[in-house]
Backbone as a printed PyTorch tensor [residue, N CA C, xyz], in Angstrom:
tensor([[[ 81.6420,  19.9980,  -4.4900],
         [ 80.4680,  20.8020,  -5.6330],
         [ 80.4360,  22.7700,  -4.7440]],

        [[ 80.7670,  23.5100,  -5.6390],
         [ 80.7760,  24.7340,  -5.4710],
         [ 79.0850,  25.6380,  -4.9580]],

        [[ 79.2620,  26.6470,  -4.7520],
         [ 77.9780,  27.8000,  -4.2810],
         [ 76.9970,  27.3540,  -5.5460]],

        [[ 75.8420,  26.5450,  -5.7340],
         [ 74.7920,  26.3710,  -6.7080],
         [ 74.2440,  27.6320,  -6.3570]],

        [[ 73.8670,  28.3000,  -5.6160],
         [ 72.6240,  29.7040,  -6.0540],
         [ 73.2450,  30.3990,  -6.7220]],

        [[ 74.3620,  30.8120,  -7.6150],
         [ 74.1350,  31.2850,  -8.3270],
         [ 73.6820,  31.3740,  -9.4590]],

        [[ 73.5480,  29.9170, -10.1760],
         [ 73.7340,  29.5150, -11.2870],
         [ 71.8220,  29.3050, -11.0570]],

        [[ 71.0510,  29.3600,  -9.7410],
         [ 69.2410,  29.2500, -10.3470],
         [ 69.5070,  31.2240, -10.8390]],

        [[ 70.3110,  31.9510, -10.5290],
         [ 70.2450,  33.2430, -10.9800],
         [ 70.1370,  33.4910, -12.5000]],

        [[ 70.3070,  32.0640, -13.5600],
         [ 70.4320,  32.2470, -14.5560],
         [ 69.2100,  31.5480, -15.2860]],

        [[ 68.1040,  31.4790, -14.2250],
         [ 66.6120,  30.9130, -14.3200],
         [ 65.9340,  31.7640, -15.2250]],

        [[ 64.6520,  31.5420, -16.2170],
         [ 63.9620,  32.8830, -16.3860],
         [ 63.3290,  33.1390, -14.8490]],

        [[ 62.8620,  34.7030, -15.4490],
         [ 62.3340,  34.9980, -14.1580],
         [ 60.4870,  34.1630, -14.2990]],

        [[ 59.8530,  34.3340, -12.9620],
         [ 59.0570,  33.2430, -12.7860],
         [ 58.8790,  31.7530, -12.8850]],

        [[ 60.0600,  31.4510, -12.7080],
         [ 60.7250,  30.2370, -13.0610],
         [ 60.5340,  29.2260, -12.0540]],

        [[ 59.1930,  27.9940, -11.4860],
         [ 59.1950,  26.9350, -10.2660],
         [ 59.4150,  25.5710, -10.6490]],

        [[ 59.9100,  24.9900,  -9.8990],
         [ 60.0780,  23.5710,  -9.6640],
         [ 59.7870,  22.9110,  -8.9810]],

        [[ 58.6550,  22.0190,  -9.4110],
         [ 57.4920,  21.4490,  -8.7120],
         [ 57.3060,  20.1280,  -9.3700]],

        [[ 58.1650,  19.4280,  -9.8170],
         [ 58.1720,  18.2700, -10.7690],
         [ 57.0280,  17.0060,  -9.9510]],

        [[ 56.4430,  15.7390, -10.4950],
         [ 55.7990,  15.2080,  -9.4050],
         [ 56.7590,  13.7320, -10.1580]],

        [[ 56.4120,  13.0690,  -8.8860],
         [ 57.2850,  11.8280,  -9.0190],
         [ 57.8210,  11.3810, -10.1900]],

        [[ 56.5390,  10.9620, -11.1840],
         [ 57.4090,  11.0300, -12.4990],
         [ 58.1150,  11.4360, -13.1620]],

        [[ 57.8680,  12.4450, -13.1340],
         [ 58.6840,  13.3790, -14.0790],
         [ 59.9570,  13.6680, -13.7060]],

        [[ 60.2310,  13.2910, -11.9180],
         [ 61.4070,  13.1000, -11.7030],
         [ 62.2760,  12.0400, -12.2180]],

        [[ 61.4010,  10.9930, -12.3370],
         [ 61.9120,   9.5310, -12.3510],
         [ 62.1740,   9.6780, -14.2880]],

        [[ 61.4830,  10.1200, -15.2370],
         [ 60.9710,   9.8030, -16.5740],
         [ 62.3540,  10.8050, -17.0500]],

        [[ 61.7660,  12.2610, -16.2560],
         [ 62.4180,  13.1260, -17.3010],
         [ 63.6750,  13.4530, -16.5630]],

        [[ 64.2620,  13.3310, -15.6760],
         [ 65.3590,  13.4600, -15.0790],
         [ 66.2440,  12.3360, -15.1510]],

        [[ 65.8560,  11.2010, -14.1390],
         [ 66.7320,  10.5380, -13.4890],
         [ 67.0490,   9.4290, -14.8580]],

        [[ 65.9210,   8.9300, -15.3300],
         [ 66.1970,   8.3790, -16.3710],
         [ 67.1750,   8.5130, -17.7930]],

        [[ 67.1940,  10.0520, -18.0950],
         [ 68.1440,  10.6770, -19.1310],
         [ 69.7890,  10.9800, -18.1220]],

        [[ 69.5340,  11.0180, -16.6330],
         [ 70.9160,  11.2520, -15.7840],
         [ 71.5000,  10.0090, -16.5190]],

        [[ 71.0160,   8.7420, -15.8750],
         [ 71.3890,   7.2910, -16.1910],
         [ 71.8750,   6.7620, -17.5810]],

        [[ 71.1200,   7.4390, -18.4260],
         [ 71.5100,   6.9700, -19.6870],
         [ 72.3960,   8.0420, -20.7120]],

        [[ 72.9380,   8.9100, -19.7290],
         [ 73.8970,   9.9390, -19.8620],
         [ 73.5850,  10.6020, -21.5550]],

        [[ 72.2330,  10.8860, -20.7550],
         [ 71.6610,  11.6960, -22.3500],
         [ 71.7240,  13.8190, -22.0450]],

        [[ 71.4110,  14.3930, -22.3320],
         [ 71.3940,  15.4950, -22.3260],
         [ 70.0840,  15.7420, -21.8740]],

        [[ 70.2780,  17.0810, -21.0220],
         [ 68.8270,  17.5380, -20.6870],
         [ 69.0330,  18.9300, -20.2250]],

        [[ 67.9680,  20.2710, -21.1790],
         [ 68.1930,  21.4160, -20.5390],
         [ 67.2970,  22.1310, -20.2980]],

        [[ 67.1380,  23.0630, -19.4990],
         [ 68.1230,  23.4730, -18.0680],
         [ 68.5330,  22.2220, -17.0370]],

        [[ 70.0310,  22.4320, -17.7850],
         [ 70.5690,  21.1950, -16.2550],
         [ 70.3860,  21.9350, -14.9920]],

        [[ 69.6080,  21.5780, -14.0610],
         [ 69.0870,  22.1660, -13.0530],
         [ 69.1570,  21.8440, -11.9550]],

        [[ 69.3140,  20.5630, -11.9280],
         [ 69.5530,  19.3910, -10.6280],
         [ 71.4420,  19.1570, -10.6960]],

        [[ 71.6030,  19.8490, -10.0900],
         [ 73.5390,  19.3330,  -9.5770],
         [ 73.9100,  17.9900,  -9.0740]],

        [[ 75.1310,  17.7440,  -9.1890],
         [ 75.2920,  16.5220,  -8.2060],
         [ 75.3870,  16.3120,  -7.0180]],

        [[ 75.6220,  15.5300,  -6.0110],
         [ 75.8140,  15.8400,  -4.7160],
         [ 76.2180,  14.7130,  -4.1700]],

        [[ 77.2600,  14.6810,  -3.2890],
         [ 77.4250,  13.2170,  -2.6140],
         [ 76.3750,  13.9030,  -1.4050]],

        [[ 75.7970,  13.3770,  -1.1470],
         [ 74.7300,  13.7700,  -0.0550],
         [ 75.2790,  13.7480,   1.4480]],

        [[ 76.2030,  12.7300,   1.8190],
         [ 76.3530,  12.0020,   2.8530],
         [ 77.3470,  13.0660,   3.9550]],

        [[ 77.8960,  13.8940,   3.6030],
         [ 78.4530,  14.6250,   4.0840],
         [ 78.3440,  16.2960,   4.5880]],

        [[ 76.5200,  16.1270,   4.1750],
         [ 75.9150,  17.3650,   4.5350],
         [ 74.7680,  16.7580,   5.3290]],

        [[ 74.7120,  17.5540,   6.4870],
         [ 73.4700,  17.4210,   6.9660],
         [ 72.0570,  18.1270,   5.9380]],

        [[ 71.3700,  17.9160,   6.3280],
         [ 70.1070,  18.3460,   6.0150],
         [ 69.4760,  19.8990,   5.3680]],

        [[ 70.0590,  20.9290,   6.9790],
         [ 70.3580,  22.4110,   6.5820],
         [ 71.2000,  22.8250,   5.8360]],

        [[ 72.1380,  22.3860,   5.4240],
         [ 73.1000,  22.2040,   4.7790],
         [ 73.1670,  22.5350,   3.4520]],

        [[ 71.7480,  22.2680,   2.7310],
         [ 71.3640,  22.0810,   1.3900],
         [ 71.1310,  23.2230,   0.7390]],

        [[ 71.2180,  24.2130,   1.4110],
         [ 70.8350,  25.2740,   0.7580],
         [ 72.0330,  25.8520,   0.3300]],

        [[ 72.0670,  26.5400,  -1.3840],
         [ 73.2200,  26.8070,  -1.8870],
         [ 74.0070,  25.3030,  -2.5620]],

        [[ 73.6370,  24.5070,  -2.3050],
         [ 74.2480,  22.9120,  -2.6400],
         [ 72.9960,  22.3340,  -3.8270]],

        [[ 72.3520,  22.7960,  -3.5380],
         [ 71.7330,  21.5300,  -4.3420],
         [ 69.9130,  22.6140,  -4.6000]],

        [[ 69.3250,  22.0730,  -5.8980],
         [ 68.3610,  23.0620,  -6.1520],
         [ 67.1520,  22.9920,  -5.8650]],

        [[ 67.2620,  24.6350,  -4.9170],
         [ 66.3890,  24.7030,  -4.2420],
         [ 65.0420,  25.4920,  -4.7870]],

        [[ 63.7610,  25.1210,  -3.9800],
         [ 62.6040,  25.5710,  -4.8920],
         [ 61.5230,  25.4660,  -3.4860]],

        [[ 61.4540,  26.3060,  -3.1690],
         [ 60.6850,  26.8070,  -1.5580],
         [ 61.6670,  26.1700,  -0.8870]],

        [[ 60.4290,  25.0800,   0.1270],
         [ 61.7560,  24.5860,   1.2120],
         [ 61.9240,  23.3010,   0.9960]],

        [[ 61.6930,  23.1920,  -0.1190],
         [ 62.7670,  21.5890,  -0.9320],
         [ 63.8890,  21.7560,  -2.0590]],

        [[ 64.9730,  20.6760,  -1.7030],
         [ 66.2330,  20.7020,  -2.2290],
         [ 65.9960,  19.3660,  -3.0240]],

        [[ 66.7280,  19.6070,  -4.1140],
         [ 66.3560,  18.7960,  -5.2410],
         [ 68.2410,  18.3770,  -5.7160]],

        [[ 68.4410,  16.9140,  -5.6520],
         [ 70.0060,  17.0660,  -6.3340],
         [ 70.3570,  15.6890,  -6.4670]],

        [[ 70.8970,  14.9490,  -7.5880],
         [ 71.7570,  14.0640,  -7.9250],
         [ 72.8120,  13.1250,  -6.7830]],

        [[ 72.4220,  11.9340,  -6.4400],
         [ 73.5860,  11.3880,  -6.2240],
         [ 73.6000,   9.8460,  -6.2330]],

        [[ 74.7400,   9.2830,  -5.8420],
         [ 74.8160,   8.0330,  -6.2740],
         [ 74.1380,   7.1160,  -5.1020]],

        [[ 73.6630,   5.8910,  -5.3310],
         [ 72.8300,   5.2460,  -4.3250],
         [ 74.0020,   4.3380,  -3.5430]],

        [[ 73.7000,   4.3930,  -2.2280],
         [ 74.6140,   4.1740,  -1.3570],
         [ 74.2740,   3.4940,   0.1870]],

        [[ 74.4670,   2.7330,   0.8720],
         [ 73.6520,   1.8710,   2.0210],
         [ 74.5350,   3.0600,   2.9830]],

        [[ 75.9910,   3.9520,   3.3620],
         [ 76.1220,   4.7490,   3.5780],
         [ 75.5510,   5.8070,   3.5120]],

        [[ 74.8030,   6.0960,   4.9200],
         [ 73.6960,   7.4640,   5.0000],
         [ 74.2530,   8.6890,   6.4910]],

        [[ 75.6500,   8.3640,   6.3760],
         [ 75.7890,   8.6920,   7.8660],
         [ 76.4870,  10.5860,   7.4080]],

        [[ 75.9900,  11.5070,   7.9040],
         [ 76.3890,  12.5930,   7.6850],
         [ 77.1530,  13.4700,   9.0060]],

        [[ 77.8770,  14.9990,   8.9950],
         [ 78.4500,  15.2290,  10.0760],
         [ 77.5340,  15.0900,  11.2380]],

        [[ 76.3430,  15.2420,  11.6510],
         [ 75.4840,  15.1690,  12.5780],
         [ 74.7340,  14.1600,  12.6430]],

        [[ 74.5380,  13.3130,  11.9310],
         [ 73.5420,  12.0720,  12.1860],
         [ 73.2540,  11.1750,  10.9980]],

        [[ 72.2370,  10.7740,  10.4220],
         [ 72.2870,   9.9030,   9.5480],
         [ 70.7690,   9.9090,   9.3310]],

        [[ 70.6940,   9.2950,   7.6200],
         [ 69.5050,   8.8820,   7.2430],
         [ 69.0150,   7.3810,   7.7420]],

        [[ 67.5000,   7.2330,   7.8270],
         [ 66.9780,   5.9290,   8.1720],
         [ 66.1810,   6.0630,   7.3630]],

        [[ 65.9510,   4.5680,   6.6930],
         [ 64.6620,   4.1310,   6.0740],
         [ 63.4030,   4.1340,   6.6690]],

        [[ 62.2020,   4.8580,   6.6050],
         [ 60.6070,   4.5920,   6.9570],
         [ 60.2260,   3.5190,   6.8820]],

        [[ 60.6250,   2.4960,   5.8420],
         [ 59.9540,   1.7200,   5.0510],
         [ 59.9570,   1.3080,   4.0190]],

        [[ 58.9330,   0.3190,   3.6350],
         [ 58.8590,  -0.0580,   2.1960],
         [ 59.2060,   1.0510,   0.8790]],

        [[ 59.7800,   0.4600,   0.1950],
         [ 59.5050,   1.3170,  -0.9300],
         [ 58.0870,   1.2940,  -1.8210]],

        [[ 57.6400,   2.9330,  -2.6220],
         [ 56.8700,   2.7530,  -3.3710],
         [ 57.0030,   2.5200,  -4.8190]],

        [[ 55.9690,   2.2230,  -5.4300],
         [ 56.3080,   2.2720,  -6.8540],
         [ 56.1210,   3.3450,  -7.7430]],

        [[ 56.7820,   3.8900,  -8.9030],
         [ 56.2120,   4.8090,  -9.4530],
         [ 56.1020,   4.6550, -10.5600]],

        [[ 54.8240,   5.2570, -11.5160],
         [ 54.1040,   4.4430, -12.4460],
         [ 53.9070,   5.7750, -13.5600]],

        [[ 54.5460,   5.1910, -14.7420],
         [ 53.8670,   6.6390, -15.9950],
         [ 52.2830,   6.7780, -16.1910]],

        [[ 51.9990,   7.7230, -16.3410],
         [ 50.0980,   8.0060, -16.6530],
         [ 49.6540,   7.0340, -17.7790]],

        [[ 50.6450,   6.0720, -18.5640],
         [ 50.0900,   4.7540, -19.0140],
         [ 50.1130,   3.3690, -18.1310]],

        [[ 50.7360,   3.6300, -16.7620],
         [ 50.1570,   2.5910, -15.8140],
         [ 51.5960,   1.7790, -15.9860]],

        [[ 53.0180,   2.0560, -16.9620],
         [ 54.7460,   1.6540, -16.6770],
         [ 55.0120,   1.6650, -15.6070]],

        [[ 55.5310,   1.0080, -14.6800],
         [ 56.3800,   1.0930, -13.9670],
         [ 58.1890,   1.3290, -14.0840]],

        [[ 58.1640,   2.9430, -13.2680],
         [ 59.3860,   3.2430, -14.2230],
         [ 60.2220,   3.2500, -13.0190]],

        [[ 60.0080,   3.4210, -11.2190],
         [ 60.8580,   3.8330, -10.7510],
         [ 60.3470,   3.3610,  -9.3850]],

        [[ 61.1700,   3.5980,  -8.3530],
         [ 60.7570,   3.2130,  -6.8480],
         [ 61.1660,   4.8380,  -6.0240]],

        [[ 60.3500,   4.9340,  -4.6870],
         [ 60.7690,   6.0880,  -4.3110],
         [ 60.7250,   5.6790,  -2.6690]],

        [[ 61.7240,   5.7170,  -1.8020],
         [ 61.5750,   5.5490,  -0.6450],
         [ 61.8920,   6.7230,   0.1350]],

        [[ 60.9730,   6.5330,   1.3350],
         [ 61.5820,   7.6450,   2.1320],
         [ 62.1850,   6.9860,   3.2820]],

        [[ 63.0170,   8.3860,   3.9460],
         [ 64.0180,   8.4480,   4.7890],
         [ 64.0770,   9.5460,   5.3320]],

        [[ 64.1920,   9.3670,   6.8110],
         [ 64.2860,  10.4350,   8.3010],
         [ 65.5090,  10.7500,   8.5170]],

        [[ 65.6080,  11.9530,   9.1200],
         [ 67.2100,  12.3910,   9.3780],
         [ 66.9620,  12.1710,  11.0850]],

        [[ 68.3360,  11.6390,  11.6020],
         [ 68.3860,  11.4320,  13.0570],
         [ 69.5820,  11.9880,  12.8560]],

        [[ 69.5940,  13.1470,  14.5440],
         [ 70.5520,  13.2460,  14.9000],
         [ 70.9180,  12.6400,  15.7130]],

        [[ 72.4530,  12.2570,  15.5970],
         [ 73.2570,  11.0100,  16.2400],
         [ 74.0680,   9.9310,  15.6800]],

        [[ 74.2350,   8.7180,  16.4280],
         [ 75.1360,   8.0230,  15.9490],
         [ 73.4230,   6.7440,  15.5410]],

        [[ 73.4680,   6.1710,  14.4450],
         [ 72.7260,   5.1650,  14.3010],
         [ 72.4390,   4.1240,  15.0920]],

        [[ 71.1690,   3.9290,  15.1340],
         [ 70.7980,   2.7620,  16.3680],
         [ 70.4130,   3.9210,  17.1650]],

        [[ 71.0770,   5.1870,  17.6470],
         [ 70.6400,   5.8660,  19.0570],
         [ 69.9650,   7.3690,  18.4200]],

        [[ 69.7360,   7.4500,  17.5780],
         [ 69.6450,   9.3160,  17.0680],
         [ 68.3410,   9.4960,  17.7560]],

        [[ 68.2020,  11.1980,  17.4110],
         [ 67.0720,  11.2630,  18.0260],
         [ 66.3700,  11.7240,  16.6550]],

        [[ 65.0310,  11.3560,  16.6000],
         [ 64.0640,  11.6650,  14.9900],
         [ 63.7980,  13.4270,  15.0930]],

        [[ 64.4100,  13.7240,  13.3650],
         [ 64.3100,  15.3620,  13.0740],
         [ 62.9850,  15.3580,  12.1830]],

        [[ 62.4020,  16.3880,  11.8900],
         [ 61.3210,  16.9300,  11.0240],
         [ 61.3830,  16.7410,   9.2470]],

        [[ 63.1370,  16.3730,   9.3650],
         [ 63.7800,  16.0860,   7.6850],
         [ 63.2000,  15.2550,   7.5120]],

        [[ 62.8940,  15.0710,   6.2400],
         [ 62.3750,  13.9200,   5.3510],
         [ 63.0430,  13.8140,   3.6720]],

        [[ 63.7730,  12.6540,   3.4170],
         [ 64.1270,  12.5190,   2.0780],
         [ 63.8640,  11.6540,   1.4510]],

        [[ 63.1970,  11.8180,   0.0440],
         [ 62.4960,  11.1760,  -0.5480],
         [ 63.5950,  10.9840,  -1.6870]],

        [[ 63.7980,   9.4580,  -1.9520],
         [ 64.8410,   9.0580,  -3.0510],
         [ 64.2270,   8.3380,  -3.7610]],

        [[ 64.4870,   8.4940,  -4.8260],
         [ 63.7570,   7.9830,  -6.2730],
         [ 65.1460,   7.4760,  -6.6560]],

        [[ 64.6320,   6.1870,  -7.1930],
         [ 65.8620,   5.3420,  -8.4360],
         [ 65.1140,   4.4520,  -9.1310]],

        [[ 65.4780,   4.1060, -10.1590],
         [ 64.9820,   3.3450, -11.5610],
         [ 64.7330,   2.4110, -11.3340]],

        [[ 63.3850,   1.7000, -11.6200],
         [ 63.2310,   0.6450, -11.0240],
         [ 64.5010,  -0.4440, -11.8730]],

        [[ 63.9950,  -1.7840, -11.6320],
         [ 64.9570,  -3.0730, -11.4950],
         [ 65.4180,  -3.4510, -13.2510]],

        [[ 64.3590,  -3.3860, -13.4920],
         [ 64.0040,  -3.7820, -15.0650],
         [ 65.0670,  -2.3580, -16.2750]],

        [[ 64.7340,  -1.3980, -15.9180],
         [ 65.2870,  -0.0280, -16.0580],
         [ 66.6510,  -0.0980, -16.0870]],

        [[ 67.3000,  -0.3350, -14.9130],
         [ 68.6130,  -0.0390, -14.1280],
         [ 69.3850,  -1.1380, -15.0360]],

        [[ 68.7490,  -2.7710, -15.6370],
         [ 69.3240,  -3.3920, -16.1010],
         [ 69.8210,  -3.5760, -17.5150]],

        [[ 68.7510,  -2.3800, -18.0900],
         [ 69.0810,  -2.6060, -19.2340],
         [ 70.0360,  -1.0880, -19.8170]],

        [[ 70.2830,  -0.1140, -18.6600],
         [ 70.9870,   0.5460, -18.4110],
         [ 72.4160,   0.2720, -18.5050]],

        [[ 72.6730,  -0.5940, -17.4930],
         [ 74.1220,  -1.1030, -17.0580],
         [ 74.1960,  -2.0710, -18.3640]],

        [[ 73.2990,  -3.0640, -19.1110],
         [ 74.0430,  -3.6630, -19.9540],
         [ 74.3800,  -2.4590, -21.3560]],

        [[ 73.5040,  -1.6630, -21.4200],
         [ 73.9510,  -0.5520, -22.4620],
         [ 75.6990,  -0.1070, -21.7530]],

        [[ 75.2670,   0.5050, -20.4990],
         [ 76.8530,   1.5330, -20.2630],
         [ 77.7780,   0.3490, -20.8440]],

        [[ 77.6950,  -0.9480, -20.1390],
         [ 78.8400,  -1.9630, -20.2050],
         [ 78.8250,  -2.0870, -21.5020]],

        [[ 77.9390,  -1.9950, -22.5600],
         [ 78.6640,  -2.0540, -24.1100],
         [ 79.0970,  -0.9690, -24.6610]],

        [[ 79.2300,   0.3210, -24.1480],
         [ 79.5980,   1.5660, -24.2800],
         [ 80.9520,   1.4780, -23.6500]],

        [[ 80.8430,   0.8200, -22.8830],
         [ 82.6240,   1.0100, -21.8480],
         [ 82.3880,   1.6570, -20.8350]],

        [[ 81.9660,   2.3810, -20.4790],
         [ 81.7170,   3.8390, -19.7070],
         [ 82.5690,   3.5280, -18.0890]],

        [[ 83.2590,   4.5560, -17.9350],
         [ 83.9400,   3.8680, -16.5370],
         [ 82.9610,   3.6650, -15.3770]],

        [[ 82.1540,   4.8430, -15.4680],
         [ 80.9220,   5.1590, -14.2750],
         [ 79.9020,   4.0260, -14.6150]],

        [[ 79.0490,   3.6160, -13.4780],
         [ 78.1130,   2.9320, -13.5460],
         [ 76.8290,   3.8050, -13.7400]],

        [[ 75.8890,   4.6760, -14.3420],
         [ 75.2230,   5.2100, -14.3450],
         [ 74.2560,   5.2850, -13.9560]],

        [[ 73.5120,   3.5790, -13.5610],
         [ 72.4940,   3.3170, -13.0600],
         [ 72.4280,   2.8580, -11.9470]],

        [[ 73.2260,   3.4220, -10.8630],
         [ 73.0680,   3.0750,  -9.6540],
         [ 72.8340,   5.0180,  -9.1900]],

        [[ 72.2270,   6.0230, -10.1530],
         [ 72.2750,   7.2950,  -9.8010],
         [ 70.6450,   7.3670,  -8.7200]],

        [[ 70.4480,   8.2180,  -8.2850],
         [ 69.2590,   8.1610,  -7.4370],
         [ 69.0480,   9.7590,  -7.8540]],

        [[ 67.6450,  10.4800,  -7.6680],
         [ 67.7240,  11.6800,  -7.6370],
         [ 66.9840,  11.6360,  -5.8060]],

        [[ 67.1860,  12.5640,  -5.6660],
         [ 66.6990,  13.2380,  -4.1540],
         [ 65.8030,  14.5720,  -4.0540]],

        [[ 65.2300,  14.2240,  -2.9480],
         [ 63.9920,  15.5230,  -2.7730],
         [ 64.2460,  15.5740,  -1.4050]],

        [[ 64.6990,  16.6360,  -0.5990],
         [ 64.8450,  16.4840,   0.9060],
         [ 63.9330,  17.9520,   1.3280]],

        [[ 63.2360,  17.6910,   2.6250],
         [ 62.5010,  18.6740,   3.1090],
         [ 62.1520,  18.8820,   4.2450]],

        [[ 61.9330,  20.1190,   5.1360],
         [ 61.3230,  19.9780,   6.4070],
         [ 59.9170,  19.2480,   6.8010]],

        [[ 59.7490,  18.3830,   7.4030],
         [ 58.3950,  18.2840,   7.3940],
         [ 57.4000,  18.9630,   8.5820]],

        [[ 56.3490,  19.8450,   8.5940],
         [ 56.1390,  20.1430,   9.5630],
         [ 55.5580,  19.4450,  10.8120]],

        [[ 55.2710,  19.5010,  11.7950],
         [ 54.8810,  19.2380,  13.1040],
         [ 53.3540,  18.9710,  12.8900]],

        [[ 52.7770,  19.9600,  12.0980],
         [ 51.1400,  19.8780,  12.6660],
         [ 50.6270,  18.8800,  11.4180]],

        [[ 51.6720,  18.5620,  10.7250],
         [ 50.5040,  17.6140,   9.6110],
         [ 50.4210,  18.6270,   8.2440]],

        [[ 50.6180,  20.0810,   8.7830],
         [ 50.2450,  20.8590,   7.7530],
         [ 51.1830,  20.8130,   6.4280]],

        [[ 50.5460,  21.1090,   4.9560],
         [ 51.7990,  21.6040,   4.0030],
         [ 52.3600,  22.3160,   4.0170]],

        [[ 52.1480,  23.3530,   4.9680],
         [ 52.7470,  25.1020,   4.7170],
         [ 52.1760,  26.2780,   4.1410]],

        [[ 51.1080,  25.4170,   3.9830],
         [ 49.9090,  26.4570,   3.2830],
         [ 48.9930,  27.3750,   4.4690]],

        [[ 49.1170,  28.6610,   4.1280],
         [ 48.1990,  28.9560,   5.4540],
         [ 46.8860,  30.2180,   5.0130]],

        [[ 45.9170,  29.4810,   6.0220],
         [ 44.4600,  29.9300,   5.8680],
         [ 44.5440,  31.1050,   5.2700]],

        [[ 43.1140,  31.7420,   4.3530],
         [ 43.1130,  32.9090,   4.2300],
         [ 41.7620,  33.1520,   5.0740]],

        [[ 41.4270,  34.7780,   5.2510],
         [ 40.6870,  35.4240,   6.2520],
         [ 39.7650,  34.5870,   6.3710]],

        [[ 39.0850,  34.3990,   4.6730],
         [ 37.7680,  33.9460,   4.6820],
         [ 37.5390,  32.6530,   4.6370]],

        [[ 38.7930,  31.7080,   4.6280],
         [ 38.7160,  29.8220,   4.9460],
         [ 38.3420,  30.0430,   6.6510]],

        [[ 39.2900,  30.8930,   7.3630],
         [ 39.1550,  31.1110,   8.9560],
         [ 37.5040,  31.1830,   9.1380]],

        [[ 36.7510,  32.4460,   8.5920],
         [ 35.4090,  32.6940,   9.0640],
         [ 34.7910,  31.0730,   8.6340]],

        [[ 35.0270,  31.0120,   7.7440],
         [ 34.0010,  29.3230,   7.3000],
         [ 34.3400,  28.4840,   8.5730]],

        [[ 35.2580,  28.2280,   8.5900],
         [ 35.7810,  27.5170,   9.4490],
         [ 35.2060,  27.6890,  11.0300]],

        [[ 35.1190,  29.2450,  11.2080],
         [ 34.3650,  29.5630,  12.3940],
         [ 33.2390,  29.3500,  12.3750]],

        [[ 32.8540,  28.8660,  11.4670],
         [ 31.1670,  29.0920,  11.1820],
         [ 30.8620,  27.5050,  11.7510]],

        [[ 31.7040,  26.5160,  11.8270],
         [ 30.9050,  25.5430,  12.3150],
         [ 30.9800,  25.3190,  13.9450]],

        [[ 31.5350,  26.4630,  14.4780],
         [ 31.1630,  27.0510,  15.9970],
         [ 30.2110,  27.7000,  16.9000]],

        [[ 29.0360,  27.7520,  15.0890],
         [ 27.9620,  28.1100,  15.0870],
         [ 27.0680,  28.0040,  16.7410]],

        [[ 26.9300,  26.6630,  16.3510],
         [ 25.8700,  25.4930,  17.3790],
         [ 26.2510,  26.1410,  18.3740]],

        [[ 27.0770,  26.7530,  18.9180],
         [ 27.7930,  26.9090,  20.6990],
         [ 27.1150,  28.2570,  21.0070]],

        [[ 26.8610,  29.3440,  20.0460],
         [ 26.1450,  30.3110,  20.3430],
         [ 24.6980,  30.8360,  20.3430]],

        [[ 24.4620,  31.2670,  21.2010],
         [ 22.7600,  31.3780,  21.4140],
         [ 22.1670,  32.8040,  20.4290]],

        [[ 21.3750,  32.9090,  19.5380],
         [ 21.3350,  33.6670,  19.4000],
         [ 19.8360,  34.9920,  19.7390]],

        [[ 19.8200,  35.9720,  20.4700],
         [ 18.6190,  36.3500,  20.8710],
         [ 17.4570,  36.4090,  19.8990]],

        [[ 16.1840,  35.9080,  20.8140],
         [ 14.8270,  35.4190,  20.0400],
         [ 14.3320,  37.1100,  19.9590]],

        [[ 13.4090,  37.3420,  19.4900],
         [ 12.6600,  38.8690,  19.3000],
         [ 11.2590,  38.2270,  19.7900]]])
């Protein structure tokens, strides 16, 4: 894939991309799997595994400190400098109506060989369609005799997590003043 940053220049001024989990699955991944058009086509296809997470800038859709891209589902998660390792169980993604439409898996990036690497702050959220949605699309894909199995696509959100558990927002001066008021019980005021 070529330089993706030039495409971002074609977006309207003030454009921000902060999709919810549901939006990523329903409005982007389902359309990708069903081979339906979506406009603007802003999430690129990217074979993740040759790239280290810090190399995604300019190759994936970037918004703030997060990068979005489609990739093929695979067990092979080794990059040039390390590997992605799953952090646990998958979480279901539901629509606002309560229907299960997808699953989300968290992975952490480790520098070094699998089973020996050093964990970094890089996190990947990998979204896939729920099994029932994938099965329906596979059947439809076979009926249409498509060469590629589009039900195996995932959409990924990659970001560097802050060590402090902070969400990256800074406190305003007023917030800092209010927080400092908690320490007022330690200050003794002069009596008249």
